[in-house]
Every structure is written in structure tokens, then in C-alpha cells.
Backbone and ligand atoms as CSV (ligand in chain L), in Angstrom:
chain,resi,resn,atom,element,x,y,z
A,1,MET,N,N,53.073,18.167,-107.329
A,1,MET,CA,C,52.743,19.541,-107.211
A,1,MET,C,C,53.562,20.128,-106.456
A,2,PRO,N,N,54.089,21.426,-106.682
A,2,PRO,CA,C,54.955,22.090,-105.802
A,2,PRO,C,C,54.111,22.589,-104.611
A,3,ILE,N,N,54.562,22.748,-103.528
A,3,ILE,CA,C,53.842,23.233,-102.399
A,3,ILE,C,C,53.521,24.651,-102.332
A,4,ASP,N,N,52.139,24.812,-102.391
A,4,ASP,CA,C,51.462,26.108,-102.460
A,4,ASP,C,C,50.395,26.298,-101.339
A,5,ALA,N,N,50.427,27.174,-100.478
A,5,ALA,CA,C,49.327,27.306,-99.540
A,5,ALA,C,C,48.142,27.799,-99.949
A,6,ARG,N,N,48.107,28.180,-101.388
A,6,ARG,CA,C,46.887,28.751,-101.871
A,6,ARG,C,C,45.987,27.539,-102.261
A,7,TYR,N,N,44.627,27.556,-101.744
A,7,TYR,CA,C,43.741,26.503,-102.094
A,7,TYR,C,C,43.089,26.629,-103.427
A,8,ASP,N,N,43.252,25.563,-104.188
A,8,ASP,CA,C,42.448,25.691,-105.531
A,8,ASP,C,C,41.247,24.839,-105.313
A,9,PRO,N,N,39.949,25.584,-105.321
A,9,PRO,CA,C,38.724,24.855,-105.222
A,9,PRO,C,C,38.465,24.024,-106.442
A,10,SER,N,N,39.024,23.964,-107.537
A,10,SER,CA,C,38.694,23.039,-108.526
A,10,SER,C,C,39.696,21.800,-108.527
A,11,ASN,N,N,40.387,21.634,-107.287
A,11,ASN,CA,C,41.107,20.293,-107.083
A,11,ASN,C,C,40.241,19.112,-107.282
A,12,VAL,N,N,40.602,18.047,-107.611
A,12,VAL,CA,C,39.825,16.692,-107.821
A,12,VAL,C,C,39.167,16.341,-106.358
A,13,PHE,N,N,39.826,16.555,-105.197
A,13,PHE,CA,C,39.148,16.129,-104.008
A,13,PHE,C,C,37.801,17.177,-103.840
A,14,ALA,N,N,38.110,18.483,-103.957
A,14,ALA,CA,C,37.025,19.378,-103.789
A,14,ALA,C,C,35.809,19.027,-104.773
A,15,ARG,N,N,36.130,18.549,-105.857
A,15,ARG,CA,C,35.064,18.203,-106.928
A,15,ARG,C,C,34.430,17.072,-106.350
A,16,ILE,N,N,34.969,15.982,-106.095
A,16,ILE,CA,C,34.483,14.740,-105.265
A,16,ILE,C,C,33.545,15.245,-104.167
A,17,LEU,N,N,34.093,15.840,-103.242
A,17,LEU,CA,C,33.170,16.411,-102.170
A,17,LEU,C,C,32.134,17.178,-102.488
A,18,ARG,N,N,32.159,17.896,-103.567
A,18,ARG,CA,C,31.010,18.710,-103.917
A,18,ARG,C,C,30.069,17.711,-104.814
A,19,GLY,N,N,30.319,16.318,-105.306
A,19,GLY,CA,C,29.694,15.582,-105.929
A,19,GLY,C,C,29.678,15.807,-107.426
A,20,GLU,N,N,30.616,16.615,-107.809
A,20,GLU,CA,C,30.668,16.777,-109.258
A,20,GLU,C,C,31.590,15.715,-109.958
A,21,ILE,N,N,32.238,14.721,-109.178
A,21,ILE,CA,C,32.887,13.589,-109.880
A,21,ILE,C,C,32.523,12.471,-108.756
A,22,PRO,N,N,32.227,11.430,-109.552
A,22,PRO,CA,C,31.790,10.210,-108.696
A,22,PRO,C,C,32.826,9.549,-107.840
A,23,SER,N,N,32.527,8.871,-106.924
A,23,SER,CA,C,33.527,8.469,-105.977
A,23,SER,C,C,32.997,7.239,-105.215
A,24,GLU,N,N,33.714,6.086,-105.043
A,24,GLU,CA,C,33.249,5.083,-104.130
A,24,GLU,C,C,33.319,5.409,-102.645
A,25,ARG,N,N,32.517,5.861,-101.989
A,25,ARG,CA,C,32.601,6.383,-100.582
A,25,ARG,C,C,32.762,5.120,-99.704
A,26,VAL,N,N,33.456,5.065,-98.767
A,26,VAL,CA,C,33.503,4.084,-97.880
A,26,VAL,C,C,33.088,4.461,-96.520
A,27,TYR,N,N,33.277,5.940,-96.121
A,27,TYR,CA,C,33.043,6.385,-95.042
A,27,TYR,C,C,32.867,7.890,-95.060
A,28,GLU,N,N,32.041,8.377,-94.190
A,28,GLU,CA,C,31.972,9.785,-93.979
A,28,GLU,C,C,31.343,10.116,-92.871
A,29,ASP,N,N,31.748,11.119,-92.125
A,29,ASP,CA,C,31.198,12.035,-90.944
A,29,ASP,C,C,31.123,13.192,-91.143
A,30,ALA,N,N,30.948,14.287,-89.957
A,30,ALA,CA,C,30.673,15.407,-90.023
A,30,ALA,C,C,31.986,16.245,-90.565
A,31,ASP,N,N,33.277,15.796,-90.390
A,31,ASP,CA,C,34.257,16.067,-90.829
A,31,ASP,C,C,35.078,15.711,-92.040
A,32,PHE,N,N,34.992,14.366,-92.357
A,32,PHE,CA,C,35.940,13.707,-93.099
A,32,PHE,C,C,35.010,12.897,-94.149
A,33,VAL,N,N,35.625,12.539,-95.383
A,33,VAL,CA,C,34.926,11.527,-96.139
A,33,VAL,C,C,36.226,10.761,-96.601
A,34,ALA,N,N,35.781,9.383,-96.923
A,34,ALA,CA,C,36.943,8.350,-97.496
A,34,ALA,C,C,36.324,7.808,-98.695
A,35,PHE,N,N,36.997,7.629,-99.597
A,35,PHE,CA,C,36.634,6.849,-100.796
A,35,PHE,C,C,37.720,6.168,-101.532
A,36,ARG,N,N,37.451,5.168,-102.372
A,36,ARG,CA,C,38.580,4.328,-102.876
A,36,ARG,C,C,39.404,4.965,-104.078
A,37,ASP,N,N,40.635,4.952,-103.900
A,37,ASP,CA,C,41.614,5.533,-104.773
A,37,ASP,C,C,41.351,5.193,-106.303
A,38,ILE,N,N,41.318,5.804,-107.255
A,38,ILE,CA,C,41.091,5.397,-108.617
A,38,ILE,C,C,42.005,4.815,-109.274
A,39,GLU,N,N,43.256,4.666,-108.823
A,39,GLU,CA,C,44.365,3.939,-109.291
A,39,GLU,C,C,45.107,3.413,-107.963
A,40,PRO,N,N,44.341,2.287,-107.596
A,40,PRO,CA,C,44.919,1.623,-106.242
A,40,PRO,C,C,46.259,1.092,-106.528
A,41,ALA,N,N,47.097,1.515,-105.421
A,41,ALA,CA,C,48.395,0.958,-105.035
A,41,ALA,C,C,48.631,-0.388,-104.298
A,42,ALA,N,N,47.529,-0.790,-103.883
A,42,ALA,CA,C,47.410,-1.998,-103.011
A,42,ALA,C,C,45.930,-2.670,-103.182
A,43,PRO,N,N,45.866,-3.684,-102.790
A,43,PRO,CA,C,44.316,-4.294,-102.823
A,43,PRO,C,C,43.285,-3.293,-101.993
A,44,VAL,N,N,43.668,-2.627,-101.014
A,44,VAL,CA,C,42.937,-1.793,-100.196
A,44,VAL,C,C,43.702,-0.343,-100.347
A,45,HIS,N,N,43.175,0.649,-100.997
A,45,HIS,CA,C,43.743,1.902,-101.158
A,45,HIS,C,C,42.652,3.029,-100.968
A,46,ILE,N,N,42.468,3.531,-99.778
A,46,ILE,CA,C,41.487,4.511,-99.647
A,46,ILE,C,C,42.026,5.981,-99.450
A,47,ILE,N,N,41.482,6.996,-99.612
A,47,ILE,CA,C,41.781,8.317,-99.640
A,47,ILE,C,C,40.797,8.871,-98.567
A,48,LEU,N,N,41.410,9.410,-97.446
A,48,LEU,CA,C,40.489,10.173,-96.469
A,48,LEU,C,C,40.868,11.633,-96.489
A,49,VAL,N,N,39.747,12.494,-96.709
A,49,VAL,CA,C,40.106,13.774,-96.882
A,49,VAL,C,C,38.984,14.502,-95.839
A,50,PRO,N,N,39.496,15.731,-95.520
A,50,PRO,CA,C,38.767,16.557,-94.617
A,50,PRO,C,C,37.727,17.240,-95.540
A,51,ARG,N,N,36.579,17.585,-94.827
A,51,ARG,CA,C,35.635,18.436,-95.861
A,51,ARG,C,C,35.978,19.906,-95.851
A,52,GLY,N,N,35.506,20.611,-96.555
A,52,GLY,CA,C,36.069,21.853,-96.715
A,52,GLY,C,C,37.129,22.252,-97.427
A,53,GLN,N,N,37.817,23.452,-96.983
A,53,GLN,CA,C,39.042,23.813,-97.679
A,53,GLN,C,C,40.090,23.807,-96.622
A,54,PRO,N,N,40.882,22.490,-96.494
A,54,PRO,CA,C,41.918,22.186,-95.615
A,54,PRO,C,C,43.223,22.873,-95.977
A,55,PRO,N,N,44.140,22.681,-95.482
A,55,PRO,CA,C,45.589,23.038,-95.899
A,55,PRO,C,C,45.875,22.203,-97.091
A,56,THR,N,N,46.690,22.832,-98.082
A,56,THR,CA,C,46.979,22.185,-99.324
A,56,THR,C,C,47.714,20.929,-99.277
A,57,SER,N,N,48.733,20.862,-98.051
A,57,SER,CA,C,49.741,19.833,-97.820
A,57,SER,C,C,50.090,19.860,-96.265
A,58,PRO,N,N,50.687,18.683,-96.029
A,58,PRO,CA,C,51.585,18.798,-94.758
A,58,PRO,C,C,52.234,19.896,-94.413
A,59,ALA,N,N,52.895,20.678,-95.406
A,59,ALA,CA,C,53.751,21.522,-95.362
A,59,ALA,C,C,53.035,22.929,-94.779
A,60,THR,N,N,51.842,22.968,-95.142
A,60,THR,CA,C,51.071,24.403,-94.857
A,60,THR,C,C,49.904,24.226,-93.642
A,61,ILE,N,N,50.082,22.973,-92.700
A,61,ILE,CA,C,49.296,23.008,-91.637
A,61,ILE,C,C,49.804,23.931,-90.643
A,62,SER,N,N,49.048,24.256,-89.535
A,62,SER,CA,C,49.502,25.274,-88.353
A,62,SER,C,C,49.139,24.482,-87.150
A,63,GLU,N,N,49.467,25.112,-85.963
A,63,GLU,CA,C,49.129,24.641,-84.982
A,63,GLU,C,C,47.740,24.481,-84.574
A,64,ALA,N,N,46.956,25.369,-85.409
A,64,ALA,CA,C,45.449,25.239,-85.335
A,64,ALA,C,C,44.711,24.110,-85.868
A,65,ASP,N,N,45.586,23.435,-86.500
A,65,ASP,CA,C,45.106,22.162,-87.330
A,65,ASP,C,C,45.311,21.051,-86.594
A,66,THR,N,N,46.082,21.048,-85.482
A,66,THR,CA,C,46.462,19.818,-84.900
A,66,THR,C,C,45.425,18.871,-84.266
A,67,ASP,N,N,44.354,19.328,-83.684
A,67,ASP,CA,C,43.254,18.652,-83.200
A,67,ASP,C,C,42.566,17.765,-84.331
A,68,TRP,N,N,42.237,18.436,-85.358
A,68,TRP,CA,C,41.321,17.817,-86.315
A,68,TRP,C,C,42.364,16.826,-87.277
A,69,ILE,N,N,43.599,16.912,-87.221
A,69,ILE,CA,C,44.474,16.002,-88.002
A,69,ILE,C,C,44.690,14.965,-87.097
A,70,GLY,N,N,44.703,15.069,-85.705
A,70,GLY,CA,C,44.696,13.902,-84.788
A,70,GLY,C,C,43.257,12.997,-85.070
A,71,ARG,N,N,42.159,13.854,-85.253
A,71,ARG,CA,C,40.785,13.085,-85.387
A,71,ARG,C,C,40.809,12.313,-86.678
A,72,MET,N,N,41.544,12.795,-87.821
A,72,MET,CA,C,41.558,12.285,-89.020
A,72,MET,C,C,42.345,10.941,-89.018
A,73,VAL,N,N,43.455,10.951,-88.242
A,73,VAL,CA,C,44.361,9.690,-88.123
A,73,VAL,C,C,43.391,8.760,-87.341
A,74,HIS,N,N,42.803,9.197,-86.329
A,74,HIS,CA,C,41.957,8.121,-85.468
A,74,HIS,C,C,40.807,7.495,-86.557
A,75,ALA,N,N,40.065,8.417,-87.358
A,75,ALA,CA,C,39.284,7.919,-88.319
A,75,ALA,C,C,39.787,7.041,-89.100
A,76,ALA,N,N,40.959,7.149,-89.522
A,76,ALA,CA,C,41.807,6.277,-90.417
A,76,ALA,C,C,41.810,4.892,-89.900
A,77,THR,N,N,42.197,4.939,-88.707
A,77,THR,CA,C,42.433,3.491,-87.821
A,77,THR,C,C,41.113,2.806,-87.857
A,78,ARG,N,N,39.988,3.475,-87.836
A,78,ARG,CA,C,38.676,2.847,-87.581
A,78,ARG,C,C,38.259,2.327,-89.205
A,79,ILE,N,N,38.566,3.131,-90.079
A,79,ILE,CA,C,38.269,2.588,-91.420
A,79,ILE,C,C,39.091,1.680,-91.818
A,80,ALA,N,N,40.513,1.496,-91.562
A,80,ALA,CA,C,41.208,0.375,-91.741
A,80,ALA,C,C,40.614,-0.820,-91.139
A,81,ALA,N,N,40.308,-0.633,-89.778
A,81,ALA,CA,C,39.646,-1.923,-89.043
A,81,ALA,C,C,38.545,-2.280,-89.913
A,82,ALA,N,N,37.633,-1.327,-90.254
A,82,ALA,CA,C,36.311,-1.961,-91.052
A,82,ALA,C,C,36.598,-2.529,-92.411
A,83,GLN,N,N,37.861,-2.261,-92.978
A,83,GLN,CA,C,38.326,-2.834,-94.283
A,83,GLN,C,C,39.021,-4.088,-94.071
A,84,GLY,N,N,38.884,-4.507,-92.570
A,84,GLY,CA,C,39.631,-5.825,-92.390
A,84,GLY,C,C,41.153,-5.786,-92.361
A,85,LEU,N,N,41.650,-4.682,-92.377
A,85,LEU,CA,C,43.273,-4.573,-92.196
A,85,LEU,C,C,43.905,-4.616,-90.777
A,86,ALA,N,N,42.932,-4.609,-89.753
A,86,ALA,CA,C,43.573,-4.454,-88.395
A,86,ALA,C,C,44.396,-5.605,-88.205
A,87,GLU,N,N,44.214,-6.699,-88.512
A,87,GLU,CA,C,45.065,-8.063,-88.189
A,87,GLU,C,C,46.334,-7.927,-88.540
A,88,ARG,N,N,46.310,-7.587,-90.012
A,88,ARG,CA,C,47.658,-7.991,-90.690
A,88,ARG,C,C,48.296,-6.373,-90.820
A,89,GLY,N,N,47.701,-5.410,-90.469
A,89,GLY,CA,C,48.369,-4.089,-90.531
A,89,GLY,C,C,48.073,-3.363,-91.945
A,90,TYR,N,N,48.546,-2.188,-91.755
A,90,TYR,CA,C,48.521,-1.227,-92.993
A,90,TYR,C,C,49.229,-0.028,-92.891
A,91,ARG,N,N,49.274,0.745,-93.815
A,91,ARG,CA,C,50.114,1.878,-93.838
A,91,ARG,C,C,49.144,3.369,-94.181
A,92,LEU,N,N,49.536,4.346,-93.274
A,92,LEU,CA,C,49.048,5.566,-93.549
A,92,LEU,C,C,50.108,6.550,-94.045
A,93,VAL,N,N,49.597,7.332,-95.078
A,93,VAL,CA,C,50.775,8.071,-95.846
A,93,VAL,C,C,50.072,9.536,-96.084
A,94,LEU,N,N,51.031,10.478,-95.674
A,94,LEU,CA,C,50.538,11.931,-96.152
A,94,LEU,C,C,51.607,12.334,-97.095
A,95,ASN,N,N,51.383,12.438,-98.357
A,95,ASN,CA,C,52.549,13.008,-99.332
A,95,ASN,C,C,52.411,14.530,-99.353
A,96,CYS,N,N,53.719,15.085,-99.499
A,96,CYS,CA,C,53.896,16.503,-99.259
A,96,CYS,C,C,54.839,16.875,-100.403
A,97,GLY,N,N,54.419,17.486,-101.311
A,97,GLY,CA,C,54.958,18.265,-102.502
A,97,GLY,C,C,55.626,17.204,-103.613
A,98,ASP,N,N,56.490,17.692,-104.388
A,98,ASP,CA,C,56.731,17.181,-105.572
A,98,ASP,C,C,57.925,15.741,-105.271
A,99,ASP,N,N,58.689,15.958,-104.527
A,99,ASP,CA,C,59.659,14.696,-104.375
A,99,ASP,C,C,58.672,13.529,-103.691
A,100,ALA,N,N,57.621,13.687,-102.947
A,100,ALA,CA,C,56.558,12.632,-102.519
A,100,ALA,C,C,55.684,12.260,-103.623
A,101,GLY,N,N,55.598,12.971,-104.701
A,101,GLY,CA,C,54.657,12.665,-105.767
A,101,GLY,C,C,53.262,13.270,-105.586
A,102,GLN,N,N,53.074,14.324,-104.702
A,102,GLN,CA,C,51.760,14.775,-104.328
A,102,GLN,C,C,51.100,15.414,-105.609
A,103,THR,N,N,50.046,14.852,-105.905
A,103,THR,CA,C,49.208,15.598,-107.143
A,103,THR,C,C,47.985,16.316,-106.882
A,104,VAL,N,N,47.576,16.381,-105.720
A,104,VAL,CA,C,46.218,16.921,-105.281
A,104,VAL,C,C,46.455,17.895,-104.188
A,105,GLY,N,N,46.177,19.191,-104.085
A,105,GLY,CA,C,46.446,20.115,-103.202
A,105,GLY,C,C,45.130,20.294,-102.320
A,106,HIS,N,N,44.920,19.130,-101.680
A,106,HIS,CA,C,43.872,19.130,-100.690
A,106,HIS,C,C,44.299,18.118,-99.785
A,107,LEU,N,N,44.563,18.394,-98.519
A,107,LEU,CA,C,45.338,17.571,-97.662
A,107,LEU,C,C,44.537,16.374,-97.416
A,108,HIS,N,N,45.310,14.990,-97.679
A,108,HIS,CA,C,44.774,13.802,-97.642
A,108,HIS,C,C,45.528,12.771,-97.125
A,109,LEU,N,N,44.925,11.761,-96.424
A,109,LEU,CA,C,45.677,10.672,-95.963
A,109,LEU,C,C,45.347,9.350,-96.920
A,110,HIS,N,N,46.376,8.766,-97.224
A,110,HIS,CA,C,46.257,7.515,-97.807
A,110,HIS,C,C,46.330,6.295,-96.794
A,111,ILE,N,N,45.329,5.411,-97.129
A,111,ILE,CA,C,45.118,4.158,-96.249
A,111,ILE,C,C,45.428,3.103,-97.107
A,112,LEU,N,N,46.423,2.263,-96.834
A,112,LEU,CA,C,47.061,1.248,-97.895
A,112,LEU,C,C,47.313,-0.172,-96.913
A,113,GLY,N,N,46.680,-1.145,-97.704
A,113,GLY,CA,C,46.713,-2.456,-97.009
A,113,GLY,C,C,46.259,-3.576,-97.876
A,114,GLY,N,N,46.147,-4.736,-97.376
A,114,GLY,CA,C,45.799,-6.030,-98.006
A,114,GLY,C,C,46.781,-6.739,-98.711
A,115,ARG,N,N,48.084,-6.476,-98.495
A,115,ARG,CA,C,49.359,-7.132,-98.931
A,115,ARG,C,C,50.355,-6.665,-98.197
A,116,ALA,N,N,51.332,-7.531,-98.105
A,116,ALA,CA,C,52.864,-6.903,-97.498
A,116,ALA,C,C,53.018,-5.882,-98.395
A,117,LEU,N,N,53.367,-4.559,-97.841
A,117,LEU,CA,C,53.746,-3.431,-98.548
A,117,LEU,C,C,55.004,-3.044,-98.949
A,118,GLY,N,N,55.968,-3.917,-98.277
A,118,GLY,CA,C,57.375,-3.713,-98.613
A,118,GLY,C,C,58.011,-2.314,-97.916
A,119,PRO,N,N,59.140,-2.030,-98.214
A,119,PRO,CA,C,59.573,-0.853,-97.740
A,119,PRO,C,C,59.005,0.486,-98.006
A,120,VAL,N,N,59.120,1.392,-97.228
A,120,VAL,CA,C,58.286,2.773,-97.394
A,120,VAL,C,C,58.782,3.339,-98.679
A,121,ALA,N,N,59.863,3.337,-99.149
A,121,ALA,CA,C,60.432,4.019,-100.317
A,121,ALA,C,C,61.513,3.260,-100.916
L,1,AMP,P1,P,48.887,12.130,-103.986
L,1,AMP,O1,O,49.875,11.748,-104.869
L,1,AMP,O2,O,49.132,11.975,-102.471
L,1,AMP,O3,O,48.464,13.656,-104.136
L,1,AMP,O4,O,47.502,11.288,-104.068
L,1,AMP,C1,C,46.395,11.543,-105.036
L,1,AMP,C2,C,45.635,10.306,-105.166
L,1,AMP,O5,O,44.451,10.633,-105.637
L,1,AMP,C3,C,46.266,9.403,-106.200
L,1,AMP,O6,O,46.713,8.197,-105.547
L,1,AMP,C4,C,45.297,9.358,-107.228
L,1,AMP,O7,O,45.270,7.932,-107.873
L,1,AMP,C5,C,43.946,9.629,-106.450
L,1,AMP,N1,N,42.920,10.234,-107.305
L,1,AMP,C6,C,43.170,11.034,-108.311
L,1,AMP,N2,N,41.919,11.365,-109.017
L,1,AMP,C7,C,41.033,10.492,-108.164
L,1,AMP,C8,C,39.528,10.403,-108.324
L,1,AMP,N3,N,38.770,10.927,-109.118
L,1,AMP,N4,N,39.051,9.388,-107.479
L,1,AMP,C9,C,39.729,8.861,-106.600
L,1,AMP,N5,N,41.101,8.889,-106.411
L,1,AMP,C10,C,41.694,9.764,-107.298
């Protein structure tokens, strides 16, 4: 999807957060929810999203977002460890816009692991 700062509350992750679409949640706290990707690209593929209406993509974050993004990365490392990925390693991915293949306009972090993932692109 093109980069667009306007948040569309009908996006699939907003609907998952509202409980309108089922998901297999693996983690949640006051700020974040994590669930399994519906089309996993690796044996473990989890999507970690902020609650509420976050920036639509990495390109639309501001200085005010840096604290919670740090906490989101920290939560991702805890989730990866809980999924058994700490020993062999894993990949955290933030897609941004069309060339990265971003399809959902609600900032999200991919947690990928469970096999050797190969080159980044
Ligand atoms: P991105 O390409 O970074 O925008 O990632 C969006 C991800 O959301 C893709 O990996 C999709 O497979 C995943 N996805 C789309 N719909 C759902 C859903 N209903 N439940 C779980 N994951 C989904």
C-alpha cells in the first residue's frame, strides 16, 4: 500500500484488535497485542501491533513515538524468547510502503523464526 498518514479504522489489524476478526493471540499487555500471521512466512511468524490508532507505517512516526516503539521492540524480544527462538535467533521486520510489500496501514512488527531465514531480501 502507498504510504499515507491517514489511519483507516477498518484495516484488518484494527478489526482484530476490536475482536471483529478472530486471531490466535500469543501475547497481550496494556499497549500491545501479538497474534499469529494468517499466511506464515516461517515456522514462527507473529505480528505485534500497538493498541489504538498508531502511525500507519514507519514513515509516519514522529519523535513522540520513540518511547513506545522501543517498548514494542522489547516486547518482541520477550515474545520471541517465549516462542523458543532465543537460542537460534529470529528476525524483526517493519515494512514500509509499496516496495516493502506493506499491506496493512497500522504499524506492526513481524517476528519471524524457526528456521534459517536466509538473506534479508
Ligand atoms: P505487511 O505486509 O507488513 O503489511 O504485513 C501484513 C501481514 O498481515 C501479512 O503477513 C499478512 O499475512 C498478515 N495478515 C493479514 N490478515 C491477517 C489476519 N486476518 N490475521 C493474521 N494476519 C493477517
